Gaussian input, Z-matrix of N, CA and C with variables (Angstrom, degrees):
# hf/3-21g

backbone

0 1
 N
 C     1     B1
 C     2     B2     1     A1
 N     3     B3     2     A2     1     D1
 C     4     B4     3     A3     2     D2
 C     5     B5     4     A4     3     D3
 N     6     B6     5     A5     4     D4
 C     7     B7     6     A6     5     D5
 C     8     B8     7     A7     6     D6
 N     9     B9     8     A8     7     D7
 C    10    B10     9     A9     8     D8
 C    11    B11    10    A10     9     D9
 N    12    B12    11    A11    10    D10
 C    13    B13    12    A12    11    D11
 C    14    B14    13    A13    12    D12
 N    15    B15    14    A14    13    D13
 C    16    B16    15    A15    14    D14
 C    17    B17    16    A16    15    D15
 N    18    B18    17    A17    16    D16
 C    19    B19    18    A18    17    D17
 C    20    B20    19    A19    18    D18
 N    21    B21    20    A20    19    D19
 C    22    B22    21    A21    20    D20
 C    23    B23    22    A22    21    D21
 N    24    B24    23    A23    22    D22
 C    25    B25    24    A24    23    D23
 C    26    B26    25    A25    24    D24
 N    27    B27    26    A26    25    D25
 C    28    B28    27    A27    26    D26
 C    29    B29    28    A28    27    D27
 N    30    B30    29    A29    28    D28
 C    31    B31    30    A30    29    D29
 C    32    B32    31    A31    30    D30
 N    33    B33    32    A32    31    D31
 C    34    B34    33    A33    32    D32
 C    35    B35    34    A34    33    D33
 N    36    B36    35    A35    34    D34
 C    37    B37    36    A36    35    D35
 C    38    B38    37    A37    36    D36
 N    39    B39    38    A38    37    D37
 C    40    B40    39    A39    38    D38
 C    41    B41    40    A40    39    D39
 N    42    B42    41    A41    40    D40
 C    43    B43    42    A42    41    D41
 C    44    B44    43    A43    42    D42
 N    45    B45    44    A44    43    D43
 C    46    B46    45    A45    44    D44
 C    47    B47    46    A46    45    D45
 N    48    B48    47    A47    46    D46
 C    49    B49    48    A48    47    D47
 C    50    B50    49    A49    48    D48
 N    51    B51    50    A50    49    D49
 C    52    B52    51    A51    50    D50
 C    53    B53    52    A52    51    D51
 N    54    B54    53    A53    52    D52
 C    55    B55    54    A54    53    D53
 C    56    B56    55    A55    54    D54
 N    57    B57    56    A56    55    D55
 C    58    B58    57    A57    56    D56
 C    59    B59    58    A58    57    D57
 N    60    B60    59    A59    58    D58
 C    61    B61    60    A60    59    D59
 C    62    B62    61    A61    60    D60
 N    63    B63    62    A62    61    D61
 C    64    B64    63    A63    62    D62
 C    65    B65    64    A64    63    D63
 N    66    B66    65    A65    64    D64
 C    67    B67    66    A66    65    D65
 C    68    B68    67    A67    66    D66
 N    69    B69    68    A68    67    D67
 C    70    B70    69    A69    68    D68
 C    71    B71    70    A70    69    D69
 N    72    B72    71    A71    70    D70
 C    73    B73    72    A72    71    D71
 C    74    B74    73    A73    72    D72
 N    75    B75    74    A74    73    D73
 C    76    B76    75    A75    74    D74
 C    77    B77    76    A76    75    D75
 N    78    B78    77    A77    76    D76
 C    79    B79    78    A78    77    D77
 C    80    B80    79    A79    78    D78
 N    81    B81    80    A80    79    D79
 C    82    B82    81    A81    80    D80
 C    83    B83    82    A82    81    D81
 N    84    B84    83    A83    82    D82
 C    85    B85    84    A84    83    D83
 C    86    B86    85    A85    84    D84
 N    87    B87    86    A86    85    D85
 C    88    B88    87    A87    86    D86
 C    89    B89    88    A88    87    D87
 N    90    B90    89    A89    88    D88
 C    91    B91    90    A90    89    D89
 C    92    B92    91    A91    90    D90
 N    93    B93    92    A92    91    D91
 C    94    B94    93    A93    92    D92
 C    95    B95    94    A94    93    D93
 N    96    B96    95    A95    94    D94
 C    97    B97    96    A96    95    D95
 C    98    B98    97    A97    96    D96
 N    99    B99    98    A98    97    D97
 C   100   B100    99    A99    98    D98
 C   101   B101   100   A100    99    D99
 N   102   B102   101   A101   100   D100
 C   103   B103   102   A102   101   D101
 C   104   B104   103   A103   102   D102
 N   105   B105   104   A104   103   D103
 C   106   B106   105   A105   104   D104
 C   107   B107   106   A106   105   D105
 N   108   B108   107   A107   106   D106
 C   109   B109   108   A108   107   D107
 C   110   B110   109   A109   108   D108
 N   111   B111   110   A110   109   D109
 C   112   B112   111   A111   110   D110
 C   113   B113   112   A112   111   D111
 N   114   B114   113   A113   112   D112
 C   115   B115   114   A114   113   D113
 C   116   B116   115   A115   114   D114
 N   117   B117   116   A116   115   D115
 C   118   B118   117   A117   116   D116
 C   119   B119   118   A118   117   D117
 N   120   B120   119   A119   118   D118
 C   121   B121   120   A120   119   D119
 C   122   B122   121   A121   120   D120
 N   123   B123   122   A122   121   D121
 C   124   B124   123   A123   122   D122
 C   125   B125   124   A124   123   D123
 N   126   B126   125   A125   124   D124
 C   127   B127   126   A126   125   D125
 C   128   B128   127   A127   126   D126
 N   129   B129   128   A128   127   D127
 C   130   B130   129   A129   128   D128
 C   131   B131   130   A130   129   D129
 N   132   B132   131   A131   130   D130
 C   133   B133   132   A132   131   D131
 C   134   B134   133   A133   132   D132
 N   135   B135   134   A134   133   D133
 C   136   B136   135   A135   134   D134
 C   137   B137   136   A136   135   D135
 N   138   B138   137   A137   136   D136
 C   139   B139   138   A138   137   D137
 C   140   B140   139   A139   138   D138
 N   141   B141   140   A140   139   D139
 C   142   B142   141   A141   140   D140
 C   143   B143   142   A142   141   D141
 N   144   B144   143   A143   142   D142
 C   145   B145   144   A144   143   D143
 C   146   B146   145   A145   144   D144
 N   147   B147   146   A146   145   D145
 C   148   B148   147   A147   146   D146
 C   149   B149   148   A148   147   D147
 N   150   B150   149   A149   148   D148
 C   151   B151   150   A150   149   D149
 C   152   B152   151   A151   150   D150
 N   153   B153   152   A152   151   D151
 C   154   B154   153   A153   152   D152
 C   155   B155   154   A154   153   D153
 N   156   B156   155   A155   154   D154
 C   157   B157   156   A156   155   D155
 C   158   B158   157   A157   156   D156
 N   159   B159   158   A158   157   D157
 C   160   B160   159   A159   158   D158
 C   161   B161   160   A160   159   D159
 N   162   B162   161   A161   160   D160
 C   163   B163   162   A162   161   D161
 C   164   B164   163   A163   162   D162
 N   165   B165   164   A164   163   D163
 C   166   B166   165   A165   164   D164
 C   167   B167   166   A166   165   D165
 N   168   B168   167   A167   166   D166
 C   169   B169   168   A168   167   D167
 C   170   B170   169   A169   168   D168
 N   171   B171   170   A170   169   D169
 C   172   B172   171   A171   170   D170
 C   173   B173   172   A172   171   D171
 N   174   B174   173   A173   172   D172
 C   175   B175   174   A174   173   D173
 C   176   B176   175   A175   174   D174
 N   177   B177   176   A176   175   D175
 C   178   B178   177   A177   176   D176
 C   179   B179   178   A178   177   D177
 N   180   B180   179   A179   178   D178
 C   181   B181   180   A180   179   D179
 C   182   B182   181   A181   180   D180
 N   183   B183   182   A182   181   D181
 C   184   B184   183   A183   182   D182
 C   185   B185   184   A184   183   D183
 N   186   B186   185   A185   184   D184
 C   187   B187   186   A186   185   D185
 C   188   B188   187   A187   186   D186
 N   189   B189   188   A188   187   D187
 C   190   B190   189   A189   188   D188
 C   191   B191   190   A190   189   D189
 N   192   B192   191   A191   190   D190
 C   193   B193   192   A192   191   D191
 C   194   B194   193   A193   192   D192
 N   195   B195   194   A194   193   D193
 C   196   B196   195   A195   194   D194
 C   197   B197   196   A196   195   D195
 N   198   B198   197   A197   196   D196
 C   199   B199   198   A198   197   D197
 C   200   B200   199   A199   198   D198
 N   201   B201   200   A200   199   D199
 C   202   B202   201   A201   200   D200
 C   203   B203   202   A202   201   D201
 N   204   B204   203   A203   202   D202
 C   205   B205   204   A204   203   D203
 C   206   B206   205   A205   204   D204
 N   207   B207   206   A206   205   D205
 C   208   B208   207   A207   206   D206
 C   209   B209   208   A208   207   D207
 N   210   B210   209   A209   208   D208
 C   211   B211   210   A210   209   D209
 C   212   B212   211   A211   210   D210
 N   213   B213   212   A212   211   D211
 C   214   B214   213   A213   212   D212
 C   215   B215   214   A214   213   D213
 N   216   B216   215   A215   214   D214
 C   217   B217   216   A216   215   D215
 C   218   B218   217   A217   216   D216
 N   219   B219   218   A218   217   D217
 C   220   B220   219   A219   218   D218
 C   221   B221   220   A220   219   D219
 N   222   B222   221   A221   220   D220
 C   223   B223   222   A222   221   D221
 C   224   B224   223   A223   222   D222
 N   225   B225   224   A224   223   D223
 C   226   B226   225   A225   224   D224
 C   227   B227   226   A226   225   D225
 N   228   B228   227   A227   226   D226
 C   229   B229   228   A228   227   D227
 C   230   B230   229   A229   228   D228
 N   231   B231   230   A230   229   D229
 C   232   B232   231   A231   230   D230
 C   233   B233   232   A232   231   D231
 N   234   B234   233   A233   232   D232
 C   235   B235   234   A234   233   D233
 C   236   B236   235   A235   234   D234
 N   237   B237   236   A236   235   D235
 C   238   B238   237   A237   236   D236
 C   239   B239   238   A238   237   D237
 N   240   B240   239   A239   238   D238
 C   241   B241   240   A240   239   D239
 C   242   B242   241   A241   240   D240
 N   243   B243   242   A242   241   D241
 C   244   B244   243   A243   242   D242
 C   245   B245   244   A244   243   D243
 N   246   B246   245   A245   244   D244
 C   247   B247   246   A246   245   D245
 C   248   B248   247   A247   246   D246
 N   249   B249   248   A248   247   D247
 C   250   B250   249   A249   248   D248
 C   251   B251   250   A250   249   D249
 N   252   B252   251   A251   250   D250
 C   253   B253   252   A252   251   D251
 C   254   B254   253   A253   252   D252
 N   255   B255   254   A254   253   D253
 C   256   B256   255   A255   254   D254
 C   257   B257   256   A256   255   D255

   B1=1.4364
   B2=1.4990
   B3=1.4423
   B4=1.3895
   B5=1.5305
   B6=1.4061
   B7=1.5127
   B8=1.5472
   B9=1.2757
   B10=1.4474
   B11=1.6643
   B12=1.3274
   B13=1.4299
   B14=1.5594
   B15=1.4608
   B16=1.4235
   B17=1.5341
   B18=1.2538
   B19=1.4959
   B20=1.5973
   B21=1.3369
   B22=1.4646
   B23=1.4579
   B24=1.3673
   B25=1.3977
   B26=1.5009
   B27=1.3737
   B28=1.4225
   B29=1.4626
   B30=1.4026
   B31=1.5102
   B32=1.5561
   B33=1.3420
   B34=1.5035
   B35=1.4658
   B36=1.2263
   B37=1.4691
   B38=1.5019
   B39=1.3534
   B40=1.3656
   B41=1.4537
   B42=1.3774
   B43=1.4142
   B44=1.5176
   B45=1.2724
   B46=1.4724
   B47=1.5449
   B48=1.3354
   B49=1.4460
   B50=1.4771
   B51=1.2828
   B52=1.5266
   B53=1.4302
   B54=1.3923
   B55=1.4093
   B56=1.5639
   B57=1.3383
   B58=1.4507
   B59=1.4782
   B60=1.3758
   B61=1.3983
   B62=1.5318
   B63=1.2556
   B64=1.4270
   B65=1.5474
   B66=1.3481
   B67=1.4818
   B68=1.4766
   B69=1.3901
   B70=1.4594
   B71=1.5832
   B72=1.2687
   B73=1.4865
   B74=1.5256
   B75=1.3189
   B76=1.4679
   B77=1.5013
   B78=1.3163
   B79=1.4652
   B80=1.5143
   B81=1.4559
   B82=1.4482
   B83=1.4521
   B84=1.3254
   B85=1.5822
   B86=1.4669
   B87=1.3378
   B88=1.4936
   B89=1.5046
   B90=1.3417
   B91=1.4820
   B92=1.5715
   B93=1.3810
   B94=1.4387
   B95=1.6118
   B96=1.3436
   B97=1.4623
   B98=1.5629
   B99=1.3228
   B100=1.4752
   B101=1.5472
   B102=1.3563
   B103=1.4691
   B104=1.5906
   B105=1.3433
   B106=1.4774
   B107=1.5680
   B108=1.3254
   B109=1.5063
   B110=1.5233
   B111=1.2643
   B112=1.5382
   B113=1.4840
   B114=1.3097
   B115=1.5493
   B116=1.4482
   B117=1.2249
   B118=1.5015
   B119=1.4856
   B120=1.3446
   B121=1.4877
   B122=1.4966
   B123=1.2646
   B124=1.4442
   B125=1.5017
   B126=1.3937
   B127=1.4250
   B128=1.5247
   B129=1.3615
   B130=1.4036
   B131=1.4703
   B132=1.3031
   B133=1.5441
   B134=1.4309
   B135=1.3999
   B136=1.5478
   B137=1.4955
   B138=1.2223
   B139=1.4897
   B140=1.5624
   B141=1.2716
   B142=1.4076
   B143=1.5339
   B144=1.2806
   B145=1.4845
   B146=1.5212
   B147=1.2474
   B148=1.5177
   B149=1.5795
   B150=1.2912
   B151=1.5038
   B152=1.6162
   B153=1.2786
   B154=1.4319
   B155=1.5327
   B156=1.3511
   B157=1.3969
   B158=1.5970
   B159=1.2766
   B160=1.4389
   B161=1.4992
   B162=1.3016
   B163=1.4574
   B164=1.5558
   B165=1.3607
   B166=1.5748
   B167=1.4618
   B168=1.3413
   B169=1.4164
   B170=1.4728
   B171=1.3137
   B172=1.3987
   B173=1.5625
   B174=1.2008
   B175=1.4555
   B176=1.5640
   B177=1.3527
   B178=1.4660
   B179=1.5389
   B180=1.3108
   B181=1.5177
   B182=1.5234
   B183=1.2829
   B184=1.4994
   B185=1.5010
   B186=1.3393
   B187=1.4507
   B188=1.5351
   B189=1.3990
   B190=1.4641
   B191=1.4382
   B192=1.3725
   B193=1.4192
   B194=1.5796
   B195=1.3070
   B196=1.3534
   B197=1.5746
   B198=1.2344
   B199=1.4509
   B200=1.5588
   B201=1.3059
   B202=1.4383
   B203=1.5175
   B204=1.2663
   B205=1.5287
   B206=1.4867
   B207=1.3351
   B208=1.4581
   B209=1.6435
   B210=1.2674
   B211=1.5063
   B212=1.4920
   B213=1.3273
   B214=1.4382
   B215=1.4987
   B216=1.3668
   B217=1.5318
   B218=1.4934
   B219=1.3847
   B220=1.4800
   B221=1.5279
   B222=1.2827
   B223=1.5524
   B224=1.4310
   B225=1.3512
   B226=1.5178
   B227=1.5510
   B228=1.2942
   B229=1.4666
   B230=1.5700
   B231=1.3149
   B232=1.4897
   B233=1.5436
   B234=1.2822
   B235=1.4142
   B236=1.5563
   B237=1.2693
   B238=1.5377
   B239=1.5685
   B240=1.3651
   B241=1.4465
   B242=1.5128
   B243=1.3197
   B244=1.5073
   B245=1.5694
   B246=1.3049
   B247=1.4879
   B248=1.5327
   B249=1.3183
   B250=1.4424
   B251=1.5422
   B252=1.3218
   B253=1.4769
   B254=1.5361
   B255=1.3512
   B256=1.3982
   B257=1.5100
   A1=110.06
   A2=116.06
   A3=120.77
   A4=114.42
   A5=111.44
   A6=113.70
   A7=114.15
   A8=115.75
   A9=117.16
   A10=112.87
   A11=106.36
   A12=113.26
   A13=114.15
   A14=111.34
   A15=117.05
   A16=115.42
   A17=116.50
   A18=120.10
   A19=111.70
   A20=111.76
   A21=114.27
   A22=112.63
   A23=119.51
   A24=124.87
   A25=112.85
   A26=117.80
   A27=123.88
   A28=112.55
   A29=110.64
   A30=116.69
   A31=110.33
   A32=117.19
   A33=118.80
   A34=112.77
   A35=122.40
   A36=124.99
   A37=109.73
   A38=121.62
   A39=125.72
   A40=115.61
   A41=115.92
   A42=120.36
   A43=113.43
   A44=117.49
   A45=121.03
   A46=110.73
   A47=114.47
   A48=119.55
   A49=114.62
   A50=116.47
   A51=118.15
   A52=113.43
   A53=120.55
   A54=117.65
   A55=111.65
   A56=117.24
   A57=118.89
   A58=113.86
   A59=119.10
   A60=124.13
   A61=110.61
   A62=117.96
   A63=123.25
   A64=108.90
   A65=115.19
   A66=119.57
   A67=114.13
   A68=116.37
   A69=121.21
   A70=108.04
   A71=118.11
   A72=122.52
   A73=109.64
   A74=117.05
   A75=118.78
   A76=110.64
   A77=121.57
   A78=120.37
   A79=111.61
   A80=115.31
   A81=116.35
   A82=114.28
   A83=116.32
   A84=116.30
   A85=111.64
   A86=119.81
   A87=120.67
   A88=110.68
   A89=115.27
   A90=119.83
   A91=109.01
   A92=119.73
   A93=123.56
   A94=109.86
   A95=110.18
   A96=114.60
   A97=115.09
   A98=114.34
   A99=121.79
   A100=109.74
   A101=118.94
   A102=120.71
   A103=110.40
   A104=115.45
   A105=114.85
   A106=111.66
   A107=118.03
   A108=118.01
   A109=114.95
   A110=115.05
   A111=113.82
   A112=112.83
   A113=115.30
   A114=122.96
   A115=107.77
   A116=126.95
   A117=125.88
   A118=115.12
   A119=117.15
   A120=119.82
   A121=110.25
   A122=121.72
   A123=125.68
   A124=108.77
   A125=115.43
   A126=120.90
   A127=112.84
   A128=115.86
   A129=119.05
   A130=114.20
   A131=117.92
   A132=121.91
   A133=109.17
   A134=119.86
   A135=116.97
   A136=109.24
   A137=124.88
   A138=127.71
   A139=106.14
   A140=126.28
   A141=124.12
   A142=111.36
   A143=123.99
   A144=126.91
   A145=111.61
   A146=125.62
   A147=127.36
   A148=108.13
   A149=115.16
   A150=115.67
   A151=107.17
   A152=118.10
   A153=120.16
   A154=115.72
   A155=115.39
   A156=122.16
   A157=111.17
   A158=114.99
   A159=119.57
   A160=113.71
   A161=116.95
   A162=123.90
   A163=108.03
   A164=109.69
   A165=115.67
   A166=109.65
   A167=112.48
   A168=122.39
   A169=120.34
   A170=114.48
   A171=119.35
   A172=112.60
   A173=120.75
   A174=124.60
   A175=111.82
   A176=113.68
   A177=122.62
   A178=111.08
   A179=113.66
   A180=118.47
   A181=110.11
   A182=118.22
   A183=123.43
   A184=106.83
   A185=118.11
   A186=122.84
   A187=109.93
   A188=116.74
   A189=123.40
   A190=111.67
   A191=116.67
   A192=121.11
   A193=109.80
   A194=116.49
   A195=118.75
   A196=112.79
   A197=118.19
   A198=124.92
   A199=108.05
   A200=116.96
   A201=123.86
   A202=109.24
   A203=116.85
   A204=122.37
   A205=108.69
   A206=117.61
   A207=120.31
   A208=110.79
   A209=115.23
   A210=121.79
   A211=108.66
   A212=116.63
   A213=119.66
   A214=113.32
   A215=112.44
   A216=117.19
   A217=113.64
   A218=116.72
   A219=125.09
   A220=113.30
   A221=115.19
   A222=120.69
   A223=112.45
   A224=116.12
   A225=118.36
   A226=114.32
   A227=116.13
   A228=117.90
   A229=109.57
   A230=114.78
   A231=120.08
   A232=109.23
   A233=119.42
   A234=124.57
   A235=111.20
   A236=116.04
   A237=120.66
   A238=103.02
   A239=111.40
   A240=120.74
   A241=110.46
   A242=115.88
   A243=124.75
   A244=106.52
   A245=111.10
   A246=119.73
   A247=108.72
   A248=113.79
   A249=115.26
   A250=111.67
   A251=113.47
   A252=121.08
   A253=107.37
   A254=118.90
   A255=123.43
   A256=110.23
   D1=-44.44
   D2=-179.43
   D3=-64.01
   D4=-36.04
   D5=176.66
   D6=-69.36
   D7=-27.24
   D8=174.73
   D9=-68.29
   D10=-47.60
   D11=178.67
   D12=-59.66
   D13=-44.31
   D14=174.32
   D15=-59.26
   D16=-44.06
   D17=178.70
   D18=-64.89
   D19=-38.48
   D20=177.99
   D21=-64.21
   D22=-43.61
   D23=178.37
   D24=-66.59
   D25=-36.39
   D26=171.24
   D27=-54.77
   D28=-49.15
   D29=-175.33
   D30=-66.13
   D31=-39.79
   D32=174.53
   D33=-62.46
   D34=-42.18
   D35=-178.94
   D36=-63.22
   D37=-43.86
   D38=175.19
   D39=-57.15
   D40=-44.65
   D41=176.83
   D42=-68.07
   D43=-28.78
   D44=178.21
   D45=-69.00
   D46=-42.50
   D47=177.44
   D48=-59.11
   D49=-44.50
   D50=177.78
   D51=-72.08
   D52=-29.64
   D53=178.05
   D54=-74.55
   D55=-32.88
   D56=173.56
   D57=-62.67
   D58=-33.11
   D59=176.18
   D60=-63.48
   D61=-43.55
   D62=-178.99
   D63=-66.33
   D64=-44.18
   D65=178.12
   D66=-57.88
   D67=-41.83
   D68=-177.13
   D69=-67.86
   D70=-36.63
   D71=176.69
   D72=-61.10
   D73=-47.25
   D74=178.85
   D75=-67.41
   D76=-40.49
   D77=-178.60
   D78=-67.25
   D79=-35.41
   D80=174.14
   D81=-65.47
   D82=-34.76
   D83=177.59
   D84=-71.57
   D85=-31.28
   D86=174.66
   D87=-67.73
   D88=-43.89
   D89=-178.67
   D90=-64.09
   D91=-40.24
   D92=178.62
   D93=-61.60
   D94=-46.07
   D95=179.86
   D96=-57.58
   D97=-42.01
   D98=-179.84
   D99=-69.18
   D100=-41.22
   D101=-179.04
   D102=-69.08
   D103=-35.56
   D104=-177.11
   D105=-86.03
   D106=-40.14
   D107=-178.19
   D108=-112.30
   D109=4.63
   D110=-178.86
   D111=-79.63
   D112=158.76
   D113=-178.14
   D114=-109.27
   D115=9.21
   D116=-178.99
   D117=-62.34
   D118=-41.24
   D119=177.30
   D120=-73.35
   D121=-37.19
   D122=173.85
   D123=-55.23
   D124=-54.51
   D125=-178.47
   D126=-57.90
   D127=-44.31
   D128=178.07
   D129=-64.15
   D130=-37.81
   D131=176.01
   D132=-63.99
   D133=-46.10
   D134=179.57
   D135=-68.45
   D136=-41.31
   D137=-179.69
   D138=-60.45
   D139=-45.82
   D140=-176.52
   D141=-82.25
   D142=-38.46
   D143=-176.75
   D144=-88.50
   D145=-40.80
   D146=-172.60
   D147=-93.49
   D148=-50.12
   D149=-175.12
   D150=-77.53
   D151=-40.06
   D152=176.32
   D153=84.22
   D154=-155.39
   D155=-173.56
   D156=-60.66
   D157=143.65
   D158=-178.24
   D159=-133.28
   D160=57.44
   D161=176.88
   D162=-67.35
   D163=147.42
   D164=179.65
   D165=-58.56
   D166=128.89
   D167=178.61
   D168=82.27
   D169=0.89
   D170=-174.89
   D171=-89.92
   D172=170.46
   D173=177.82
   D174=-66.84
   D175=-32.52
   D176=175.00
   D177=-61.23
   D178=-40.26
   D179=179.23
   D180=-63.45
   D181=-43.73
   D182=-178.82
   D183=-65.00
   D184=-42.54
   D185=-177.60
   D186=-63.95
   D187=-41.35
   D188=176.98
   D189=-62.84
   D190=-43.59
   D191=-177.22
   D192=-61.46
   D193=-46.90
   D194=179.90
   D195=-66.28
   D196=-39.68
   D197=174.25
   D198=-56.53
   D199=-48.72
   D200=-179.52
   D201=-57.51
   D202=-51.11
   D203=-177.70
   D204=-60.36
   D205=-47.37
   D206=-179.33
   D207=-63.14
   D208=-39.70
   D209=179.21
   D210=-60.34
   D211=-47.03
   D212=-177.31
   D213=-64.27
   D214=-40.31
   D215=176.18
   D216=-63.17
   D217=-43.96
   D218=175.42
   D219=-61.19
   D220=-29.32
   D221=176.14
   D222=-72.72
   D223=-16.72
   D224=176.55
   D225=104.38
   D226=18.20
   D227=-177.81
   D228=-63.98
   D229=141.44
   D230=-179.43
   D231=-66.38
   D232=-46.26
   D233=179.31
   D234=-133.72
   D235=139.74
   D236=179.72
   D237=-154.39
   D238=133.45
   D239=178.14
   D240=-151.45
   D241=162.71
   D242=174.70
   D243=-90.65
   D244=135.48
   D245=177.63
   D246=-111.10
   D247=127.05
   D248=-179.73
   D249=-67.87
   D250=142.89
   D251=-179.25
   D252=-135.29
   D253=131.54
   D254=179.70
   D255=-91.22

């Protein structure tokens, strides 16, 4: 009985190792796609260099909020809206 359980566990561990290899290849391809064709760094650069400081209650905060809403809409979000915050 112990041999059967040992063989079964060995079989499961081998299957797990191969599936993790496939997962890491897929994750690597997604990461490469984001780094090559993503716009996150361009958006961050624009937000920090063009919009500028964003202190609470400042005009820069309002400008950043409007920029963020427009950026999300341009990215193709189904719904986007501003939520009031006290």
